[in-house]
C-alpha positions as CSV (number, residue, x, y, z in Angstrom):
1,M,-13.7,10.8,-22.7
2,P,-15.2,9.0,-19.7
3,S,-16.3,11.3,-16.8
4,K,-13.4,10.1,-14.6
5,M,-9.8,9.1,-15.5
6,K,-9.1,5.9,-13.6
7,I,-5.8,5.3,-11.8
8,V,-5.3,1.7,-10.5
9,I,-2.6,1.1,-7.9
10,W,-1.2,-2.3,-6.8
11,S,0.3,-2.1,-3.3
12,D,1.1,-4.0,-0.1
13,I,0.9,-2.5,3.4
14,V,4.4,-3.7,4.4
15,C,6.0,-2.2,1.3
16,P,7.9,1.0,2.4
17,F,8.0,2.3,-1.2
18,C,4.2,2.0,-1.5
19,Y,3.5,4.6,1.3
20,I,6.1,6.9,-0.2
21,G,4.6,6.4,-3.6
22,K,1.1,7.1,-2.3
23,R,2.2,10.3,-0.8
24,N,4.2,11.5,-3.9
25,F,1.3,10.5,-6.1
26,E,-1.0,12.6,-3.9
27,K,1.3,15.6,-4.2
28,G,1.4,15.3,-8.0
29,L,-2.4,14.9,-8.1
30,E,-2.9,18.0,-5.9
31,K,-1.2,20.1,-8.7
32,F,-3.2,18.4,-11.4
33,A,-5.8,20.8,-12.9
34,H,-8.3,18.0,-13.4
35,K,-7.8,16.3,-10.1
36,D,-11.6,16.2,-9.4
37,D,-11.9,14.0,-12.6
38,V,-9.6,11.3,-11.3
39,E,-10.8,8.1,-9.7
40,V,-8.3,6.0,-7.7
41,E,-8.7,2.2,-7.1
42,W,-6.3,0.3,-4.8
43,K,-5.5,-3.3,-5.7
44,S,-4.1,-6.0,-3.5
45,Y,-0.5,-7.4,-3.8
46,Q,1.6,-9.5,-1.5
47,L,5.4,-9.0,-1.3
48,D,5.8,-12.1,0.8
49,P,2.9,-14.6,0.9
50,T,4.9,-16.9,3.1
51,A,5.4,-14.3,5.9
52,P,4.1,-15.4,9.3
53,K,0.5,-14.4,10.3
54,T,1.9,-12.7,13.5
55,P,5.2,-10.9,14.0
56,N,8.1,-13.3,14.9
57,G,10.1,-10.7,16.7
58,K,12.8,-10.4,14.0
59,S,14.1,-6.9,13.4
60,Y,13.5,-5.4,9.9
61,A,17.3,-5.5,9.4
62,Q,17.3,-9.2,10.1
63,I,14.3,-9.8,7.8
64,L,16.1,-8.0,5.0
65,S,19.3,-9.8,5.8
66,D,17.5,-13.2,5.6
67,K,15.7,-12.3,2.4
68,Y,18.5,-10.9,0.4
69,G,21.6,-12.5,2.0
70,W,22.9,-9.1,3.2
71,S,25.0,-8.4,6.2
72,L,23.0,-6.7,9.0
73,E,25.2,-3.6,8.5
74,H,24.2,-3.4,4.8
75,A,20.6,-4.1,5.7
76,Q,20.6,-1.2,8.2
77,Q,22.1,1.1,5.6
78,N,19.2,0.3,3.3
79,I,16.8,1.0,6.2
80,D,18.4,4.3,6.8
81,N,18.2,5.2,3.1
82,M,14.5,4.3,3.0
83,T,13.9,6.3,6.2
84,N,15.5,9.4,4.5
85,M,13.5,8.8,1.4
86,A,10.3,8.7,3.4
87,K,11.3,11.9,5.2
88,D,11.6,13.6,1.9
89,A,8.0,12.6,1.3
90,G,7.0,14.0,4.7
91,L,6.7,10.6,6.4
92,D,8.4,9.8,9.7
93,Y,9.2,6.0,9.2
94,Q,10.1,3.9,12.3
95,L,11.5,1.0,10.4
96,N,13.5,-0.4,13.2
97,H,10.4,-0.9,15.2
98,I,7.9,-2.2,12.7
99,K,6.0,-5.5,13.3
100,R,6.3,-7.5,10.1
101,L,3.4,-9.8,9.3
102,N,1.5,-11.6,6.5
103,T,-0.8,-9.0,5.0
104,F,-3.5,-11.3,3.4
105,E,-6.0,-10.6,6.2
106,L,-5.4,-6.9,5.9
107,H,-6.1,-7.1,2.2
108,K,-9.4,-8.7,2.9
109,I,-10.3,-5.7,5.0
110,I,-9.1,-3.4,2.3
111,Q,-11.3,-5.1,-0.2
112,Y,-14.3,-4.6,2.1
113,A,-13.5,-1.0,2.7
114,K,-13.4,-0.5,-1.1
115,T,-17.1,-1.5,-1.3
116,K,-17.8,1.4,1.1
117,N,-15.7,3.8,-1.0
118,L,-13.1,3.9,1.7
119,G,-10.2,2.4,-0.2
120,N,-7.9,5.4,0.0
121,E,-8.8,5.9,3.7
122,I,-8.0,2.3,4.7
123,E,-4.7,2.4,2.9
124,E,-3.7,5.5,4.7
125,V,-4.7,4.2,8.1
126,F,-2.9,0.9,7.7
127,F,0.2,2.5,6.2
128,K,0.5,5.0,9.1
129,A,-0.2,2.4,11.7
130,Y,2.5,0.1,10.3
131,F,5.3,2.4,9.3
132,I,4.9,5.4,11.6
133,D,3.2,4.1,14.7
134,A,4.8,0.6,14.4
135,L,1.6,-1.1,15.6
136,D,1.1,-4.9,15.5
137,L,-1.6,-5.2,12.8
138,S,-2.2,-8.8,13.6
139,K,-3.9,-7.9,16.8
140,R,-7.6,-7.7,16.7
141,E,-8.0,-4.9,19.2
142,V,-5.5,-2.8,17.1
143,L,-7.5,-3.4,13.9
144,I,-10.8,-2.5,15.6
145,E,-9.4,0.9,16.8
146,L,-7.9,1.6,13.3
147,L,-11.1,0.8,11.5
148,A,-13.1,3.0,13.8
149,Q,-11.1,5.9,12.6
150,I,-12.8,5.6,9.2
151,G,-16.2,4.6,10.5
152,L,-16.0,0.9,10.1
153,T,-17.3,-1.4,12.9
154,E,-16.0,-4.6,14.5
155,I,-19.0,-6.4,12.9
156,E,-17.9,-5.1,9.5
157,M,-14.3,-6.2,10.2
158,D,-15.6,-9.7,10.9
159,E,-17.6,-9.7,7.7
160,A,-14.5,-8.8,5.8
161,L,-12.4,-11.5,7.4
162,S,-15.0,-14.3,7.1
163,N,-16.7,-13.7,3.8
164,K,-15.1,-15.5,1.0
165,I,-16.0,-12.7,-1.4
166,Y,-13.2,-10.6,-0.1
167,E,-10.7,-13.4,0.0
168,D,-11.5,-14.1,-3.7
169,A,-11.1,-10.4,-4.5
170,V,-7.6,-10.4,-3.1
171,H,-6.7,-13.4,-5.2
172,A,-8.2,-11.8,-8.3
173,D,-6.1,-8.6,-7.8
174,I,-2.9,-10.7,-7.4
175,Q,-3.7,-12.8,-10.4
176,E,-4.4,-9.7,-12.5
177,A,-1.0,-8.2,-11.4
178,Q,0.7,-11.4,-12.6
179,Q,-1.2,-11.4,-15.9
180,I,0.0,-7.8,-16.8
181,G,3.5,-8.5,-15.6
182,V,3.7,-6.6,-12.4
183,Q,7.1,-7.4,-10.8
184,G,6.9,-5.2,-7.8
185,V,4.9,-2.5,-6.0
186,P,3.8,0.2,-6.0
187,F,2.6,-0.2,-9.5
188,F,0.3,2.6,-11.0
189,V,-1.7,2.2,-14.2
190,F,-3.2,5.3,-15.7
191,N,-6.4,4.8,-17.8
192,K,-5.2,1.3,-18.8
193,R,-2.5,2.9,-21.0
194,Y,0.4,4.3,-19.0
195,A,2.2,2.6,-16.1
196,I,4.6,3.8,-13.4
197,S,6.5,1.3,-11.3
198,G,8.0,2.4,-8.0
199,A,7.8,5.5,-5.8
200,Q,8.4,8.2,-8.4
201,A,8.8,11.9,-7.6
202,P,5.5,14.0,-7.5
203,K,6.6,15.7,-10.8
204,G,6.7,12.3,-12.6
205,F,3.2,11.5,-11.4
206,L,1.9,14.9,-12.5
207,E,3.4,14.6,-16.0
208,T,1.9,11.2,-16.5
209,L,-1.5,12.4,-15.2
210,E,-1.4,15.2,-17.8
211,I,-0.4,12.9,-20.7
212,A,-3.0,10.3,-19.8
213,F,-5.8,12.9,-19.4
214,K,-5.1,14.5,-22.8
215,E,-5.6,11.1,-24.4
């Protein structure tokens, strides 16, 4: 058995189920007897590659209505359901105030942070900023402040955004997801053998951790 059991997670910052899935996975992992023998790697995925680079002022209800052909009332019901689901996971979502944007630039920063062993930290910072603090993650000054929370500098941010290595890494993750048939996120792969799609309950993550570790 390798020294660490690897969990790979495909995710997108604007995916409400991804933050819930992250939190539920962490709760399951906390109860796992061999949690110190688990290595987690975050992978890039884009729910909407055509989204604008900066927020266009549309409400989340309007965005969902446009995407799925729902009425605004039905879209708001879905938002309320997601908010309650997040609350069950201990997250105070502010979905009616989020600033929807294209996440490709954020994924380049995530790829850089991974090289500094800060993958989990950058995911948490971006998720909280987007879903709970409702910040505009397209603004440079906002990103600088967020990265400072995990010890990354403005110079490092510029390196992440300008170096093609990190752009290529994002594309590689997305291509890999397509190759293995990922249809949506979050998508968890345990030791290249077991997969969980969606924001499962902590118990489900714990059970899969235990099965995968035994093998």
